[in-house]
C-alpha positions, 0 to 999 in steps of 0.5 A, a space after each residue: 578442533 576441527 580440521 578443514 581440507 581444501 582439495 581437488 584432483 584438479 590444479 587451478 581451481 582456486 584452491 590455495 585462494 580459498 584455503 588462505 581466505 577462509 584461515 583469514 575468516 576464521 581468525 579474523 572473523 570467528 576469532 578462532 586460533 587458526 592454523 593453515 597447513 599448506 600441503 602443496 609443494 607449489 607453496 601458493 599459501 606459503 607465498 601469500 602468508 610467509 612474509 618471504 621468511 624461509 625455513 632451513 628444515 624441509 617440510 617432508 620431515 615432518 612426515 617422517 617425523 624427524 622433526 615435530 610440526 610446531 618447529 616449523 609453525 611460524 606466525 603471519 601478520 594476521 592475529 590467531 593465525 599461523 602457518 605450516 609452510 610448504 617447500 619443494 621437498 613435498 614433491 616427495 609425499 606421495 612416495 613417503 606416504 607409500 613407504 611409511 604404509 602408514 594410513 593415518 600419518 597426517 591425522 596423527 600429526 594434526 593430534 599432535 598440535 591440535 590443542 593448540 587451534 580451533 580450526 586447522 585448514 589443510 591447503 592440499 596438492 591436487 591428484 588422486 594419491 597416497 597424500 589424498 588417502 591421508 587428507 580424507 582420512 584426516 579431515 572433517 570437512 572437505 571443501 572441494 572448489 569447482 569452476 563452472 565447467 565440464 572438466 572441473 565438475 568432472 573432477 569432483 565426480 572422481 574425488 567423490 568416486 575416490 572417496 567412496 572406495 576408500 575404506 571407512 567413512 570419510 569427511 563430508 564434502 562440500 562442493 564450491 563454485 570458485 572463478 565464476 563469471 556471470 557473464 558467461 553463459 556456461 558458467 550461468 547454466 552451471 550455477 543454474 543447475 546447482 543454486 545451492 552450491 555456495 559461489 566465489 567469483 572472479 574477481 580483480 581483488 582475489 588476482 591482487 593476492 600475489 601482489 598484496 601477499 594478504 588474504 582479500 579481507 586485508 586490502 579489499 574488505 568490502 569488495 564482493 569477493 571479501 564478501 563472498 568468503 565471509 558468507 562461505 566462512 559462516 556457513 562452514 563455521 556453523 557446521 563445525 560449532 555444531 560437530 
């Protein structure tokens, strides 16, 4: 089993979009038993995949070990893809991790469900916080979406520096250009400087995800966006399979 975190210190860079589409690719293109764990209190991934169903148990209770994770896990419309949903209670997560003082609580919780999955994707909240430390400890690979702009690339530098200050080894960090518009000179310049980074385009199909309540591969399988997610996943799957 491989745990893949989609993480950035900056919001609005396409983390949930990336997490949802890669989870779909893992389940559909690679036929992997996949769990998408939504750790972001905004719950964008939960909204897209959750089908409008709500749980009565607040998500933060998993981390206090009041309830096991599998009690909240639910199926999605995608075969082999399950969801551990988020809700507003996760706004308390940083404080909870701080009070618990357990640096590997997230990792230990992942281990309790690991036997049921081949791939676990974490849709992470932004920031450099107690939750960030938990993610760095738990993930086998960290995907860092970066908009081709100075502020977004600065956020990546912050994540890399933050990870370097943590004790022990952390997972490899894979930067990914997201929301790319090649008509913009600033974007083209950034891509020229980092030609080896994967690219996810700015696309109307991606914007439709919220209204379709589905990954791009479901309703626009031949779109450039769907092809970009599939190409990215194939590279990630090679890294995961080689572990």
